[in-house]
Every structure is written in structure tokens, then in C-alpha cells.
C-alpha positions as semicolon CSV with decimal commas, in nm:
position;residue;x (nm);y (nm);z (nm)
1;X;-0,625;7,832;29,185
2;X;-0,816;7,956;28,879
3;X;-0,674;8,278;28,735
4;X;-0,819;8,497;28,465
5;X;-0,607;8,777;28,316
6;X;-0,727;9,037;28,072
7;X;-0,505;9,229;27,828
8;X;-0,536;9,442;27,523
9;X;-0,699;9,753;27,666
10;X;-0,585;10,103;27,575
11;X;-0,693;10,421;27,410
12;X;-0,862;10,427;27,071
13;X;-1,047;10,684;26,871
14;X;-1,420;10,654;26,801
15;X;-1,487;10,428;26,505
16;X;-1,169;10,231;26,565
17;X;-1,105;9,876;26,680
18;X;-0,949;9,699;26,972
19;X;-0,912;9,333;27,067
20;X;-0,920;9,222;27,430
21;X;-0,791;8,887;27,550
22;X;-0,864;8,685;27,859
23;X;-0,617;8,415;27,946
24;X;-0,747;8,140;28,173
25;X;-0,529;7,913;28,380
26;X;-0,614;7,617;28,597
27;X;-0,967;7,627;28,467
28;X;-1,157;7,345;28,295
29;X;-1,209;7,585;28,015
30;X;-1,393;7,385;27,764
31;X;-1,675;7,293;27,989
32;X;-1,800;7,625;28,110
33;X;-1,948;7,957;27,993
34;X;-1,723;8,261;27,997
35;X;-1,825;8,624;27,965
36;X;-1,712;8,979;27,925
37;X;-1,831;9,254;28,156
38;X;-1,758;9,628;28,172
39;X;-1,805;9,902;28,428
40;X;-1,778;10,271;28,375
41;X;-1,733;10,515;28,664
42;X;-2,059;10,572;28,843
43;X;-2,240;10,303;28,650
44;X;-2,338;9,949;28,725
45;X;-2,150;9,655;28,588
46;X;-2,288;9,549;28,252
47;X;-2,260;9,199;28,103
48;X;-2,186;9,251;27,737
49;X;-2,105;8,912;27,583
50;X;-2,092;8,545;27,674
51;X;-1,981;8,227;27,504
52;X;-2,049;7,871;27,612
53;X;-1,879;7,538;27,554
54;X;-2,063;7,489;27,226
55;X;-1,942;7,825;27,099
56;X;-2,291;7,978;27,120
57;X;-2,271;8,346;27,190
58;X;-2,494;8,609;27,349
59;X;-2,461;8,988;27,331
60;X;-2,603;9,281;27,508
61;X;-2,798;9,515;27,273
62;X;-2,537;9,791;27,343
63;X;-2,263;9,597;27,166
64;X;-2,455;9,368;26,925
65;X;-2,321;9,397;26,574
66;X;-2,006;9,572;26,682
67;X;-1,838;9,338;26,921
68;X;-1,751;8,970;26,872
69;X;-1,668;8,717;27,144
70;X;-1,462;8,413;27,055
71;X;-1,241;8,157;27,221
72;X;-0,939;7,949;27,144
73;X;-0,970;7,632;27,352
74;X;-0,623;7,513;27,260
75;X;-0,472;7,826;27,413
76;X;-0,731;7,872;27,685
77;X;-0,789;8,231;27,567
78;X;-1,116;8,418;27,515
79;X;-1,126;8,721;27,299
80;X;-1,342;9,033;27,252
81;X;-1,307;9,196;26,918
82;X;-1,438;9,554;26,952
83;X;-1,517;9,733;26,624
84;X;-1,682;10,072;26,557
85;X;-1,616;10,171;26,916
86;X;-1,793;10,464;27,068
87;X;-1,698;10,699;27,356
88;X;-1,971;10,528;27,565
89;X;-1,773;10,204;27,535
90;X;-1,512;10,355;27,767
91;X;-1,497;10,141;28,078
92;X;-1,296;9,887;28,266
93;X;-1,345;9,549;28,100
94;X;-1,345;9,225;28,294
95;X;-1,369;8,866;28,198
96;X;-1,547;8,620;28,428
97;X;-1,642;8,255;28,455
98;X;-1,884;8,071;28,683
99;X;-1,740;7,868;28,966
100;X;-2,041;7,637;28,980
101;X;-2,223;7,463;28,701
102;X;-2,552;7,586;28,847
103;X;-2,449;7,939;28,733
104;X;-2,386;7,824;28,379
105;X;-2,738;7,886;28,245
106;X;-2,749;8,250;28,355
107;X;-2,401;8,314;28,223
108;X;-2,511;8,182;27,884
109;X;-2,859;8,329;27,849
110;X;-2,846;8,649;28,064
111;X;-2,469;8,728;28,065
112;X;-2,476;8,720;28,443
113;X;-2,241;8,560;28,687
114;X;-2,238;8,600;29,064
115;X;-1,980;8,814;29,243
116;X;-1,833;8,492;29,373
117;X;-1,740;8,386;29,015
118;X;-1,387;8,388;28,891
119;X;-1,289;8,740;28,783
120;X;-0,993;8,898;28,614
121;X;-0,854;9,227;28,743
122;X;-0,966;9,416;28,439
123;X;-0,826;9,614;28,150
124;X;-0,914;9,977;28,080
125;X;-1,057;10,081;27,745
126;X;-1,082;10,454;27,664
127;X;-1,252;10,576;27,353
128;X;-1,202;10,935;27,250
129;X;-1,433;11,129;27,020
């Protein structure tokens, strides 16, 4: 059973920084794309960053230049370094990974995975002004 678990969320003031982690277990980590998503109350889920097995990254315009996605293959952990955070970054943050290789391309190029992908339970980030 694949498990993804996020951590590192919390409250931070605007302009500050926060690092989220996503620990993956029982997942052939180095092969697949993994991604970060977020969802604020009343809003649609947004894919914000993805990283593939070559370390190539992709970012949504809303976070580009402020957030950095990375991975430690030895530890099976993916990170999201959030800098210069804004109140509009407040949301529940989730990590996800495709179940099937056929979903790899969209994960990588569009930061999209199906609902049937592996998902963590989320970690809350609240940014105060």
C-alpha cells in the first residue's frame, strides 16, 4: 500500500518562509513524477509544482519564482520550499503521485494527476497579513 504523508504546515506571516515535506512509502519513488497541489476553501484544487524522475520541475505561474520543489531520493521525501509567502497562499497543501505511468506526462507537463492517484491527507498552511 503506497502512502504519502505531508508535514511542515503551519502559520506564517506574509513575506516569510515555510518548508513542506512529503514522505513516500512503498512507492517506486525514483521512477515517477510527484507533485504538490493546494486547495483553499471555496476554490478548485490547483496544481502548483511537479518534479519528475530526472529532477525536471514545473511550476504554476502563481508560485513561480517563490516556491521550489525538490526531492531526496535516498530518503523518499519530496519538499516544497515556500518563500515570500502571501495571504493568498493559504490553503490545504497535498502531495500526489500518479498510479499509472500513462498519467506521468500530465503530471510532469501540466501538474495534473487524476483523483485516483496516490494522495496524502494534506497539511494546512495559513499566511497572515
